[in-house]
C-alpha positions as CSV (number, residue, x, y, z in Angstrom):
1,M,0.1,0.0,0.0
2,N,1.7,3.4,-1.0
3,A,2.2,6.0,2.2
4,N,-0.3,8.3,0.7
5,P,-2.7,8.5,-2.1
6,T,-0.6,9.1,-5.2
7,S,-0.6,6.8,-8.1
8,I,3.0,6.1,-9.8
9,T,1.4,9.0,-13.0
10,G,2.0,11.2,-10.1
11,K,-1.9,12.6,-10.1
12,T,-3.5,12.1,-6.7
13,D,-5.9,9.1,-7.1
14,W,-8.3,10.4,-4.1
15,N,-10.0,7.1,-3.9
16,S,-7.2,4.9,-3.0
17,L,-8.1,2.8,-0.2
18,I,-12.0,4.0,-0.5
19,R,-12.3,1.4,-3.1
20,E,-10.7,-1.3,-1.6
21,V,-13.1,-0.9,1.3
22,I,-16.3,-0.5,-0.9
23,S,-15.6,-3.6,-3.1
24,G,-14.6,-5.6,0.0
25,E,-10.8,-6.2,-0.7
26,W,-9.8,-4.4,2.4
27,R,-9.5,-6.9,5.5
28,D,-9.4,-5.4,9.1
29,P,-6.1,-5.9,10.6
30,A,-7.5,-7.3,14.5
31,T,-9.6,-9.5,12.2
32,G,-8.5,-10.1,9.2
33,K,-11.9,-10.1,7.8
34,R,-13.5,-8.3,4.9
35,C,-15.2,-4.9,5.9
36,E,-18.7,-4.0,4.7
37,V,-19.9,-0.6,4.6
38,P,-23.5,0.4,2.7
39,F,-21.9,2.1,-0.6
40,E,-22.3,1.5,-3.9
41,T,-20.0,3.8,-4.9
42,I,-17.9,7.0,-3.6
43,R,-15.8,9.5,-5.8
44,I,-13.8,12.2,-5.0
45,E,-12.6,13.6,-7.8
46,E,-10.8,17.3,-9.1
47,S,-13.9,18.1,-11.5
48,L,-17.3,16.1,-12.4
49,D,-18.5,18.4,-14.3
50,G,-21.2,17.2,-17.1
51,G,-21.2,13.8,-15.6
52,A,-24.2,13.6,-13.1
53,A,-26.3,11.3,-15.2
54,D,-23.0,9.1,-15.7
55,L,-22.7,8.4,-12.5
56,V,-26.4,8.3,-10.9
57,A,-27.8,6.1,-13.8
58,P,-25.9,3.2,-12.8
59,L,-27.3,3.1,-9.2
60,K,-31.2,2.7,-10.5
61,I,-32.9,5.1,-7.7
62,G,-35.5,5.2,-10.0
63,R,-36.8,7.1,-13.0
64,K,-38.4,10.7,-11.6
65,L,-35.8,11.9,-9.4
66,A,-35.9,14.8,-6.7
67,V,-32.9,16.7,-6.9
68,V,-32.7,18.8,-4.0
69,S,-30.6,21.6,-3.1
70,D,-30.8,25.2,-1.1
71,T,-30.7,28.3,-1.5
72,N,-27.0,28.4,-0.6
73,T,-26.5,25.1,-3.2
74,L,-28.6,26.0,-5.8
75,E,-25.7,27.8,-8.1
76,A,-22.9,26.1,-7.0
77,M,-24.1,22.7,-7.9
78,G,-27.8,22.0,-7.8
79,R,-29.3,23.8,-10.6
80,R,-26.0,22.1,-12.7
81,V,-26.9,18.5,-11.6
82,A,-30.1,19.2,-12.2
83,K,-29.4,20.2,-15.7
84,E,-26.9,17.6,-16.7
85,L,-29.8,14.4,-15.1
86,R,-32.8,16.1,-16.9
87,G,-31.1,14.6,-20.1
88,W,-31.9,11.2,-19.1
89,T,-34.2,10.9,-16.7
90,D,-37.2,12.9,-15.6
91,V,-36.4,15.3,-13.1
92,E,-38.4,17.7,-10.0
93,E,-36.1,19.8,-9.0
94,I,-37.0,21.3,-5.2
95,V,-35.2,24.2,-3.6
96,F,-34.8,24.8,0.5
97,P,-34.2,27.4,2.3
98,G,-30.3,28.2,3.3
99,D,-31.1,27.5,7.2
100,T,-32.9,24.8,7.1
101,H,-32.7,22.5,10.1
102,C,-33.4,19.2,10.4
103,D,-36.4,18.9,12.1
104,E,-39.2,16.8,13.0
105,P,-41.3,19.5,10.6
106,T,-38.9,19.8,7.9
107,I,-38.6,16.5,7.6
108,A,-42.1,15.8,7.0
109,L,-41.9,19.0,4.5
110,M,-39.2,17.1,2.6
111,Q,-41.0,13.8,2.4
112,E,-44.3,16.0,1.1
113,K,-42.7,17.8,-1.4
114,T,-40.4,14.4,-3.3
115,R,-43.4,12.1,-2.7
116,H,-43.9,12.2,-6.1
117,C,-40.6,11.0,-7.1
118,D,-38.9,7.5,-6.8
119,G,-35.8,8.7,-5.4
120,C,-33.8,11.4,-4.1
121,V,-30.8,13.2,-5.2
122,V,-29.6,15.8,-2.8
123,V,-27.1,18.5,-3.2
124,G,-25.8,19.8,-0.3
125,S,-24.0,19.0,3.5
126,G,-25.4,19.5,6.9
127,S,-28.8,19.7,7.7
128,L,-29.9,19.3,4.3
129,S,-28.4,16.0,3.9
130,D,-29.3,14.8,6.7
131,T,-33.0,15.6,6.5
132,V,-33.0,13.5,2.4
133,K,-31.7,11.0,4.6
134,Y,-34.0,10.6,7.3
135,A,-36.7,11.4,5.0
136,T,-36.1,9.0,2.1
137,F,-35.4,6.1,5.2
138,K,-38.7,6.5,6.3
139,D,-40.7,6.0,3.3
140,G,-37.9,3.4,1.5
141,R,-36.4,5.3,-1.0
142,K,-33.5,5.6,-1.8
143,Y,-30.7,8.9,-2.2
144,V,-27.5,9.4,-3.3
145,S,-25.3,12.7,-2.2
146,F,-23.5,15.3,-3.8
147,A,-21.6,16.9,-1.4
148,T,-21.0,21.1,-2.0
149,A,-18.7,21.7,1.4
150,A,-16.3,19.4,3.3
151,S,-18.5,21.0,6.7
152,M,-19.1,18.1,8.2
153,N,-18.6,13.9,8.6
154,G,-22.2,12.8,8.1
155,Y,-22.1,12.7,4.2
156,G,-22.0,8.8,4.7
157,A,-23.2,8.0,7.9
158,G,-26.1,5.7,8.2
159,T,-27.5,8.1,11.3
160,A,-29.5,11.2,10.9
161,S,-29.1,13.9,13.5
162,V,-32.5,15.3,14.1
163,T,-34.0,18.2,16.6
164,L,-37.7,16.5,17.7
165,A,-40.5,18.5,18.4
166,N,-39.5,19.0,22.0
167,G,-36.7,20.3,20.8
168,Y,-34.2,17.6,21.8
169,K,-31.3,17.0,19.5
170,T,-30.7,13.2,19.0
171,S,-28.8,11.0,16.7
172,V,-31.6,8.5,15.4
173,S,-31.1,5.6,12.7
174,A,-31.1,6.4,9.2
175,Q,-29.8,5.2,6.0
176,A,-26.4,5.8,4.6
177,P,-26.7,7.1,0.4
178,R,-26.2,4.9,-2.0
179,A,-23.5,6.8,-3.2
180,V,-21.4,10.1,-2.5
181,F,-20.0,12.2,-5.4
182,V,-17.4,14.9,-4.1
183,D,-16.6,17.5,-6.9
184,L,-13.3,19.3,-5.3
185,K,-13.7,22.3,-7.7
186,V,-17.0,22.9,-6.0
187,N,-15.7,22.5,-2.8
188,A,-12.8,24.2,-2.8
189,A,-15.0,27.5,-4.1
190,A,-16.6,27.0,-0.8
191,P,-16.1,29.6,1.3
192,P,-12.9,28.7,3.4
193,W,-14.3,28.6,7.1
194,L,-16.9,25.7,5.9
195,S,-13.8,23.5,5.3
196,A,-12.1,24.4,8.5
197,A,-15.7,23.6,10.2
198,G,-15.1,20.3,8.5
199,F,-11.5,19.9,10.0
200,G,-13.0,20.8,13.5
201,D,-15.3,17.8,12.9
202,S,-12.5,15.5,11.6
203,I,-9.8,16.5,14.5
204,V,-11.7,14.6,17.4
205,R,-9.6,11.8,16.6
206,P,-7.5,11.3,19.7
207,V,-10.0,12.8,21.9
208,A,-12.9,10.5,20.8
209,Q,-10.2,7.6,21.1
210,V,-9.3,8.4,24.5
211,E,-12.4,8.4,26.0
212,W,-14.2,5.7,24.1
213,W,-11.2,3.2,25.5
214,A,-10.9,4.4,28.3
215,A,-14.9,3.7,28.5
216,H,-14.0,0.0,27.4
217,R,-11.5,-0.4,29.9
218,L,-12.7,0.7,33.2
219,L,-17.0,-0.3,32.0
220,G,-16.0,-2.9,29.6
221,T,-18.2,-1.6,26.8
222,A,-17.5,-2.6,23.6
223,Y,-14.3,-0.8,21.5
224,S,-12.7,-1.5,17.7
225,Q,-9.5,-0.4,16.7
226,T,-10.8,-0.8,12.9
227,P,-11.9,2.9,12.3
228,F,-8.6,4.5,13.5
229,D,-6.5,2.1,11.2
230,L,-8.4,3.3,8.8
231,F,-6.8,6.9,9.1
232,H,-3.1,5.0,9.4
233,V,-3.2,3.1,6.2
234,E,-2.2,6.2,3.8
235,K,-1.5,8.2,6.3
236,D,-4.4,10.3,6.2
237,E,-5.0,12.0,9.4
238,D,-1.4,13.2,9.0
239,L,-2.0,14.7,5.3
240,M,-5.0,16.4,6.2
241,I,-2.9,17.5,9.1
242,K,0.0,19.2,6.8
243,T,-2.5,20.5,4.4
244,S,-5.6,22.5,6.2
245,P,-3.9,25.8,5.7
246,G,-4.2,25.1,2.2
247,Y,-8.6,25.9,3.1
248,K,-7.8,29.5,3.4
249,T,-6.8,29.9,-0.5
250,G,-9.4,27.3,-1.6
251,S,-6.4,24.3,-2.2
252,I,-7.8,21.5,-4.0
253,E,-5.3,19.1,-2.8
254,A,-6.4,20.8,1.2
255,N,-9.8,19.6,0.5
256,G,-8.9,15.9,-1.1
257,Y,-7.1,15.4,2.0
258,L,-10.2,16.4,4.2
259,Y,-12.8,14.1,2.4
260,R,-10.4,11.6,2.0
261,V,-10.8,11.5,6.4
262,L,-14.6,12.6,5.9
263,V,-15.4,9.3,4.2
264,L,-13.1,6.8,5.6
265,A,-14.8,8.4,9.8
266,S,-18.2,7.3,7.4
267,F,-16.5,3.9,6.7
268,G,-15.4,3.3,10.8
269,N,-19.0,4.0,12.2
270,N,-20.6,1.7,9.4
271,I,-18.1,-0.7,10.3
272,V,-18.5,-0.6,13.7
273,G,-22.2,0.1,13.8
274,S,-21.5,3.4,16.4
275,S,-20.3,6.8,16.4
276,H,-18.2,6.2,19.3
277,S,-15.1,6.6,16.9
278,G,-15.7,10.1,16.2
279,S,-18.4,11.5,18.9
280,M,-17.7,11.2,22.5
281,G,-17.9,14.4,25.1
282,E,-17.0,16.9,22.5
283,H,-20.2,16.5,20.6
284,Q,-22.3,16.5,23.8
285,I,-20.9,19.9,24.0
286,S,-21.8,21.2,20.7
287,H,-25.2,19.5,20.8
288,W,-25.7,21.0,24.5
289,I,-25.2,24.6,23.0
290,D,-27.2,23.8,19.6
291,M,-30.1,23.0,22.2
292,F,-29.7,25.4,25.2
293,A,-27.3,28.7,24.3
294,G,-30.9,29.9,23.2
295,A,-31.0,33.8,22.0
296,A,-27.4,33.4,23.2
297,H,-26.1,30.9,20.4
298,P,-23.8,32.9,18.0
299,G,-24.9,31.1,14.6
300,T,-21.6,28.3,14.9
301,T,-21.7,25.2,12.6
302,H,-21.7,22.1,14.5
303,G,-17.9,21.5,13.3
304,Q,-17.1,24.7,14.6
305,Q,-18.5,23.4,18.1
306,V,-16.9,20.5,17.9
307,G,-13.3,22.0,16.8
308,V,-13.6,24.3,19.8
309,A,-14.9,21.6,22.5
310,T,-12.2,18.6,20.7
311,V,-9.0,21.6,22.2
312,T,-10.9,22.2,25.8
313,L,-11.5,18.0,26.1
314,A,-8.0,17.4,25.1
315,R,-6.9,19.8,28.0
316,L,-9.2,18.1,30.3
317,H,-7.5,15.1,29.4
318,R,-4.3,16.1,29.8
319,F,-5.2,17.7,33.8
320,L,-6.7,14.1,34.8
321,L,-3.8,11.9,33.1
322,S,-1.4,14.5,35.4
323,L,-2.7,12.9,38.4
324,D,-0.1,10.4,39.3
325,K,-2.9,9.1,42.0
326,A,-6.4,7.8,40.2
327,P,-9.0,10.0,40.8
328,Q,-11.9,9.0,43.3
329,I,-15.3,9.5,42.1
330,K,-18.6,9.5,44.4
331,A,-22.1,8.8,43.7
332,T,-23.6,10.6,40.8
333,Q,-25.4,13.3,41.6
334,I,-28.6,13.0,39.6
335,S,-32.3,13.6,40.0
336,E,-35.3,14.1,37.9
337,T,-36.3,17.1,39.6
338,D,-33.1,18.6,39.2
339,F,-33.4,17.8,35.2
340,V,-36.8,18.9,34.6
341,Q,-36.0,22.7,36.2
342,R,-33.0,22.8,33.9
343,Y,-34.6,21.7,31.1
344,G,-38.5,22.1,31.3
345,A,-40.7,18.9,31.6
346,S,-40.7,16.8,28.4
347,I,-36.4,17.3,27.7
348,G,-35.5,17.0,31.3
349,R,-37.2,14.0,31.4
350,M,-36.0,12.0,28.3
351,M,-32.7,13.1,29.5
352,F,-32.8,12.0,32.9
353,A,-33.9,8.7,31.5
354,E,-30.4,8.4,29.4
355,A,-28.1,10.0,31.9
356,K,-29.7,7.8,34.4
357,K,-28.4,4.8,32.5
358,K,-24.5,5.7,33.1
359,S,-24.8,7.5,36.7
360,F,-23.1,5.6,39.8
361,D,-24.6,4.8,42.9
362,T,-22.7,4.5,46.1
363,E,-21.4,0.9,45.1
364,G,-21.2,1.1,41.5
365,A,-18.6,4.0,42.5
366,A,-17.0,2.2,44.6
367,R,-16.6,-0.9,42.0
368,F,-15.6,2.4,39.4
369,N,-12.5,3.6,41.8
370,R,-11.3,0.0,42.5
371,R,-11.2,-0.7,38.7
372,L,-9.5,2.9,37.6
373,A,-7.4,2.3,41.0
374,E,-6.5,-0.8,39.6
375,V,-5.4,0.1,35.9
376,W,-4.4,3.8,36.2
377,P,-0.9,3.9,35.5
378,Q,-1.1,1.6,32.2
379,L,-4.2,3.1,31.1
380,R,-2.7,6.9,31.8
381,A,0.4,4.7,29.4
382,E,-2.1,3.5,26.9
383,L,-4.5,7.2,26.4
384,K,-1.3,9.4,26.6
385,A,-0.1,7.1,23.4
386,M,-3.4,8.0,21.4
387,M,-3.8,11.9,22.4
388,I,-2.1,14.9,20.4
389,D,-1.0,18.1,22.8
390,P,-4.3,20.5,22.9
391,D,-1.9,23.5,22.6
392,E,-0.8,21.4,19.4
393,L,-4.7,21.2,18.1
394,Q,-5.3,24.4,19.0
395,H,-2.4,25.6,16.7
396,M,-3.6,23.4,14.2
397,L,-7.3,24.6,14.5
398,R,-6.1,28.2,13.8
399,E,-4.0,27.5,11.1
400,A,-6.9,25.5,9.2
401,G,-9.0,29.0,10.4
402,G,-10.9,27.8,12.6
403,P,-12.2,29.2,16.0
404,V,-10.0,27.9,18.7
405,T,-12.1,29.4,22.0
406,A,-15.7,30.1,23.0
407,S,-15.1,33.7,22.6
408,D,-13.9,32.9,19.1
409,L,-17.4,31.4,18.4
410,G,-18.9,34.7,20.1
411,L,-20.6,32.3,22.5
412,P,-20.8,33.5,26.4
413,R,-18.2,32.9,28.8
414,D,-21.4,31.9,30.9
415,I,-22.8,29.8,28.4
416,W,-19.7,27.9,27.6
417,R,-19.5,26.9,31.4
418,R,-22.8,25.5,31.8
419,A,-22.3,23.7,28.4
420,M,-19.2,21.8,29.9
421,K,-20.9,21.3,32.8
422,H,-24.1,20.0,31.8
423,A,-23.3,18.2,28.3
424,R,-22.8,14.7,30.2
425,D,-26.7,15.1,30.4
426,I,-27.3,14.7,27.3
427,R,-27.1,11.1,26.4
428,N,-26.3,8.1,27.6
429,R,-22.6,7.6,26.4
430,W,-19.5,8.0,29.6
431,S,-16.8,10.3,28.6
432,F,-14.0,12.4,30.7
433,L,-17.1,15.0,31.3
434,D,-18.4,12.5,33.8
435,L,-15.4,11.4,35.6
436,A,-13.9,14.4,36.1
437,D,-17.4,15.8,37.3
438,D,-18.2,12.9,39.1
439,A,-14.9,13.5,41.2
440,G,-15.6,17.2,42.0
441,L,-12.7,18.6,39.8
442,L,-14.7,19.8,36.7
443,D,-15.6,22.8,38.1
444,D,-12.2,23.9,39.4
445,F,-10.8,22.9,36.0
446,L,-13.6,25.2,34.5
447,T,-12.6,27.7,36.8
448,H,-8.9,27.9,35.7
449,D,-9.2,27.1,32.1
450,P,-8.1,29.9,29.5
451,Q,-11.5,29.2,27.6
């Protein structure tokens, strides 16, 4: 295998390894088994201009297709894709507002607007992609995706991030697209901050791996090395980091390496059947901001928030792992009354039910402390080998053009501190936020953290 995705002709082959995984040729180093992903094809090319019909036709997603874009992506690529497909099949062009959110009313509207079509072609990213993903999942239709900005890692995920009617934002089972198509010229021409946001959503690897492995060692939950092995076959994470300053100048190379990591991250999620390899405490912080910042929300994107949260959690990891003696937790302080007072009756009770599942009573805390003390010296060494220094992470993110502090996000410090303190409430997924809070160390860390 080449050390990077460059062919012998010198031209970058953006689809090396990606082809091997989709075809089943690549084998998991840990098991020797083929890994299955739910895609027929993924194509990352310098340009796909004029090729939409040739790309979509073999996938047989229907004779009448809805081409769905929004007011931000219509001129960038949506109109072009619709025109190219119209020469081959019946097309209905549907345009949503640029500020579309993936919530239950919007999903229902998407189903209604596309119900006369056999399948969907979504031209866009983020919320628009998730809306089509979940709408087609609900009614059993197929869809394909043309990416327009490298702003998030969810293009190929089998889940969608949906805001429920009561305001609770959650990850729900959906479907991956039959195919993902990336025109790097289009994506590199998008505003640079979008690629920087995607970088923020991708640089979580060291933080997520630390927390997932720690949960496995301390709580016996499942863990797989496979998603992380994928990043290292062709040094994709290193190349993404090295080229990331190029987002500011619209570099096709920088966006190409970023997209490879975004795609490989989706492979890992689909192979393992969970998002743990790229979504731990840092994502809970971002979700808390989106759900509860209210009027103080600065309008920043998920990827931007995740990037800042990643840097802060990396500092929390460094602090906890600097302790020679294992921290000791107490029984989790959790009550349904507090949750209802904090979040309201509907969301509060829902979140309490999830958070309760990972909470410790007195006996459970004692068992956890014994286990943590037993493995602490070895665990510290294991986790430090997975880490990237938080100062280095912050430098990388700044060089990529992304925000690195809550102030950069435009988020008031008190909201940021509340997000850090209460993000653990979001879901039943243990992280170092739980460890630090149950050990009585989180408040002091937040007081002295330079956010």
